[in-house]
N, C-alpha and C positions, 0 to 999 in steps of 0.2 A: 839633557842639561844645557848643551850649547844653545839649542833653540830657545830654551827658557831664558838664558842670559841675554841672548840677542833681543828677544821680545822686551825684556826689562829695560835694556838700554834704549830701545826705540821709544818706549813709553816715557822714560826719563827725558829724552831729547824733546819729545812732544811737549812735556810740561814746561821745560825751559823756554821753548819757543812761544808758548802762550803768554800774552801780556798779563802780569799779575793784576788782579782786581783788588786784592787785599794785600797790604803791606804790614808785616808784623815787625815792630821795632822792640827789641829786648835789650835792656841795658845791663852791662856787667861791670863790676869793679873788683878785681882780685878774687874772682869766683871760679877758678879752674875746676875744682871738684864739683861745685854746684852746677856749673854751666853744662856739663855733660848730661846731667839728668834733665835740666830745663830744656835744652835743645832737643833731646830725645822726645820730650813731651810735645814738641811742635812738628814731629814728623808725620807723614801720611800713614805710616804703619801703625802709629799709636792713636792719632786722632780719628774719631768715628765719623764716617760718612763725609769725609773731606776730600775724597778723590777727585771730585769735579770742581773744586774751588781753586782757581788759579791764584797762588799766593807766593810771596817772597818773604824770607826771614832775614832781617838785618840784625846780625849779632854785633851790637855796639859795645866796644871796649873803651870805657871812659878813663883813659890815662892810667891803666893798671901798671903797677911795678912788676907784676907777674902776669903779663898779658896772655890771652888765649893764642893758640896756634891757628893760623889760617886754614891749614890742611885739616885740622881736627874739626873745625866748624863746617867746612865744605863736605866732609865725609858723611854728614847727616842727610845729604841729598842735594839735587840741583837747585832747590829753592833757597838754599842757605848761602849767605855771603857774610864775610867778616869785614868789619870796619873799625880800625883803631883811631881813637880821637886823642891826639897829643894835647894834653892840657894839664894845668896844675890846679884847676878848679876842683873843689871838694863837693860840688853839687852836680848832679847829672842833667840838670835842666837845659843848659845850652846844647849839650850833645844830643839829647833826645829831640829837642826842637829842630835842630839842623837835620837830623835823620828823617824826621817826619816831613819837613819841607821838601827834601830831596827824594822821598819815597815815590815809587812809580804808581802804586795803587791809589785810587781815589777813596779807598776805605782803609782805615787804620785799626790795628790792634796794638795797643801800647802796653808794654810790660815794664813797669818802672824799676823793679828790682829783679835781676836775673837769678836770684836765689830761689825763686818760686817755681815749683813744678806745677804744670797745668793739669787739670782734670781732662778727660778725653773727649768731652763734648763741646768744648769752648769754641773751636773754629766753626763747627756747624751751627751753634747757637748765635755766634756773631754774624754768620752769613744770613741766618733767619731774621735777625734784627734788622739788617740792612735791607732785606727784601720786604719786610712788613712795614717799616717806618721810614719816612723820608729823611729824618735827621735824628737817628738814635744816639743816645748815650747809654750803651749797654754795658753793665758792669758785672764783675764777679766778686765773690766773697773771699777774703783772705783767711787762711788757717795757719796755725803753727804745728809743725811736726813735733812729736814727743808727747810726754804725759801731761804737760801743762803748757800755759803760755810760756814762751822760751825765756822771758825775763826772769821767771821763777825757776823753771826747770834747769837752766844752765847753772844757777847757783846751787842746785841740789845734785850736780854731777852729770847732767845730760851733756853729751858732746858729740862730735862728728862720728866717732867710732861706734857709739851706741846707735846713732841715727843710721849709719850705713848698715848695721845689722838689722834694724827694723825694716829698712827699705828692701833689703835683699830677701828677707823672709816674707814680706807682704806680697812679693811677686807683682808689684804694681805695673811693671812694663807689659804684663799680660792683660791687666785690667786696672786702669788708672783709678777707678772708683774705690779700689782697695786702700787707697791713701787715707780714706776716712777712718780706717781701722787703726791707723797709727797717728792720727791727729787728735791731740787731747783737748784743743780749745780753739775758738775763734781767735783771730789775731788782735782783736780789740773788743770793747764792750758794747758794740752796736747790736749784738745778738743775731747777726747773720741775715739770711734772705728776708725774713719777715720783720726784722727790726728796723732801726733807723741808721742806715749806713752813713759814714762820713768820710770814707776813703775806699778806693779800690786800686789795687796794684796792677790790675789787668783789665782794660776796658776797650770797647770798640766805639769808634766815632768816625764820622766822615772827615776826610782831610780838610775840606773847606770849613767845617765847623771848628775843628781844632785850630786852624789858622785864624779864623774869625775871633776866637776867644783869646788869641795871643799865645797859645801853648802854655807851657809852664812858665810862671813868672820868674825871670832870671834875676830879679832883685833879691830873691831868697838865696843867700850865699852860705848858709850854715852847712856843716858836714852832712852829706846825704840829701841835701836840699831842704832840711828843716821841715817846715809845714807846706812846702810848695805843692806837694801832691794833694794834701787836704784842701789847699786853697783852690787848686784847679777843679777838684770835685765839687766844691761849693759853687764856683762860678758856672760850671756846667749845669748844675741843678737849677740855678736861677736864670739861665739863659732862655729867652723866649723862643718858642718854636721847636724846641728840642724835646724828644720823648725820652724820659728816664725809664730805663728798662733793666730789670734784674734777671740774670741767667739762673733760673731756679735749678738747684741741684749741682751746679758747677762751682768750682773753687780753685784757688791757687794755694800751694802748700809750701810754706817757708822752711828752707833748710838752714840749720844753724851754721853760722860762719863768722861770728863775732861782730855782727852788725851794730852800727852806732846806736840805734834806738831799739831794734828788735831784740838784741841780746844784752842790753844794759840792765844792771840790777834795778829793781823797782825803786829803791831808795836813792839811786844815783842816775835816774833817767833824765835825758837832756830836754824834756818837754818845756820846762820853764824858760830856758834860753831860747828855744824855738819859738815859744809863744811871744816872748818880748820882741823878737824880730818881726813876727807877724803884726804885732801892734804898731811897730814903727812904720811898717809898709802900708798897712791898711787903715790905720788910725782908729782902730777899735779892737776889742777883744774877740777872739775866735768864738763863734757860736755855730752850732749844727743847723743846717738847713733841713727842716722837717717837711719833706715832700714824699708822698706815697708813689711807689713805682708801679709800672706795668710788669707783668711776668711773662717770660717765655721758658719753655722747657718743662722738665719734670724731675722729681726727686728719685734718684736710683735707690734700689734697696739698701745698698751699702751706707747711704746717708740718711736713712729713714729716722733713726733715733735722734740724731742731731737736728734734723729738720723739725721733728716734733717739739724738741726743746725750743728751737727758734720760733716756731709758730706760737707757742704758749707765752714765751717771753715777749714776743712782738705784740701780741694782743694787749698785754699790760702796758707796754711802752706807748702804743698809739692811743690807748685809753687815757693815760695820764698826761701825755704830751702829743696832742692831736696835730695833724698836718696844718702847716701855715702857708704852704705854697702848693698851688694846683698845677 
């Protein structure tokens, strides 16, 4: 046992000494409960085939009134560091941009909302995207935990206690793809991997490309950033020289936490206010960029049913709304 612990400590020190190639920036705001699950999903013990990827995790606390504890973050491994951003801003854009600028790695994995648990193949797929494409914009598909999209399920009684029960019984920490068994819906109407995505809460991009695009536009000052994430996604798809890549079979799973948009009632959703801000900034209405992606990865058995739905729905979407951007 002593030798095993010594060997583990040696390996941990070796990993710390390696310069991170990949910097993972994950944003939190009053997410103590959700953060513990999200950070676990970024550990080497959970992520598949990620042992040889030198990476750092920057747990960014964006002015929380109930901040995370530095010790709790660092307990997940030598790759993890905690950074508190003292701010009164209600948008995460400035904090995420600053963390990305200061990140050590020349490759970024950006997680806009720290309430999302990652599936276990994302780090490996991100690494694959960087190895295969010179300037990838490699994205994941967002899901909502619970029986339906959370804007509806919360109104029907879904809450954190029910979600904790579902998570515990799924044993997702042993196999993260089991999260598909307790995710009732895609987080939006894009229909997933084979559809027409217009946002990704977790994406991989070269640091130089992120900075060239200007990061998240800080002119968006609505709570939660408004449409700044959708705006960045659109600009990345329109950027010349970048490969739009979808991580097939991988996803992020949103935990219920009273989010401004994700948990708002359907009839009281802040979209209209967000959209008006978008129009003021961009000078036109928001429209989806219809660009077909390249794919990496494969669908795990746990996601076969929802992937089949995505494929059939996507075929109809692309038939009626063909690609406009190559």
